[in-house]
C-alpha positions as CSV (number, residue, x, y, z in Angstrom):
1,M,0.3,0.3,-0.2
2,L,3.2,2.7,1.0
3,S,4.9,1.9,-2.1
4,V,1.2,2.4,-4.1
5,Y,0.8,5.9,-2.5
6,F,4.4,6.9,-3.4
7,L,4.1,5.8,-6.6
8,F,1.1,8.2,-7.1
9,M,2.2,11.1,-5.2
10,G,5.2,11.1,-7.5
11,S,3.5,10.3,-11.1
12,I,1.4,13.8,-10.1
13,V,4.5,15.5,-8.9
14,L,6.9,15.2,-11.3
15,L,3.7,15.8,-13.9
16,F,2.2,19.0,-12.7
17,S,5.9,20.0,-11.6
18,G,6.8,19.5,-15.3
19,L,4.1,21.3,-16.7
20,V,3.9,24.3,-14.4
21,S,7.5,25.0,-15.8
22,F,7.4,24.0,-18.9
23,F,4.5,26.4,-20.4
24,V,4.5,28.7,-17.3
25,P,8.3,30.0,-16.9
26,K,7.6,33.0,-15.3
27,V,6.8,30.9,-12.1
28,H,9.5,30.6,-9.6
29,S,11.4,27.3,-9.5
30,L,11.2,28.0,-5.4
31,V,7.5,27.6,-5.6
32,I,6.4,25.1,-7.9
33,V,8.9,22.8,-5.4
34,G,7.3,23.9,-2.2
35,V,4.0,23.8,-3.4
36,S,5.2,20.1,-4.6
37,A,6.8,19.7,-1.1
38,L,3.0,21.2,0.5
39,M,1.4,18.4,-1.5
40,G,3.1,15.6,0.5
41,I,2.5,16.9,3.7
42,V,-1.4,17.1,2.6
43,F,-1.3,13.6,0.8
44,S,0.4,12.6,3.7
45,Y,-2.4,13.9,6.0
46,T,-5.0,12.8,3.7
47,Y,-3.7,9.2,3.6
48,N,-3.4,8.2,7.3
49,L,0.5,8.2,6.8
50,S,1.9,10.8,9.1
51,R,4.7,9.2,10.2
52,F,5.9,9.2,6.7
53,V,5.4,12.7,6.6
54,F,9.4,13.9,6.0
55,F,9.9,11.4,3.9
56,A,7.1,12.3,1.0
57,V,8.4,16.2,1.8
58,I,12.4,15.0,0.4
59,V,10.2,13.0,-2.3
60,N,8.1,15.3,-3.2
61,V,10.7,18.4,-3.7
62,L,13.7,15.8,-5.6
63,L,10.6,14.8,-7.9
64,S,10.2,18.6,-8.3
65,L,13.8,19.5,-8.7
66,V,14.4,16.8,-11.5
67,A,10.8,18.3,-13.1
68,V,11.5,21.5,-12.8
69,G,15.5,20.9,-14.1
70,L,14.9,18.8,-17.0
71,S,11.6,21.3,-18.3
72,R,14.3,24.3,-17.8
73,F,16.8,22.3,-20.3
74,G,14.4,21.6,-22.1
75,R,13.1,24.7,-22.8
76,Y,16.9,26.1,-23.2
77,L,17.6,23.5,-26.3
78,K,14.5,24.9,-28.1
79,N,15.7,28.5,-27.1
80,K,18.8,27.6,-29.0
81,A,18.0,25.1,-31.7
82,D,15.6,29.0,-32.5
83,Y,18.5,30.8,-32.1
84,E,20.4,28.4,-34.3
85,M,18.1,28.5,-37.0
86,A,17.5,32.3,-37.2
87,M,21.5,32.6,-37.7
88,D,21.5,30.1,-40.5
89,K,18.9,31.9,-42.6
């Protein structure tokens, strides 16, 4: 049961953080990470896993940082490719 909970929570955090970071780049990364940590607290108390609050917050923060980093890197590569394409013309 616990592994299903963390799988569900991790999937939501990765999806949320990646989408927000990619499509709304003006939102600061710390806001996204903070909301993800808050989601870990809420999910822990929702599923009556109050013993694992600290672990849930750490997992959510790490997964959120990975998603934000990958989406920012993807946006950087897109901008770099657009710039290179414009220079070739």
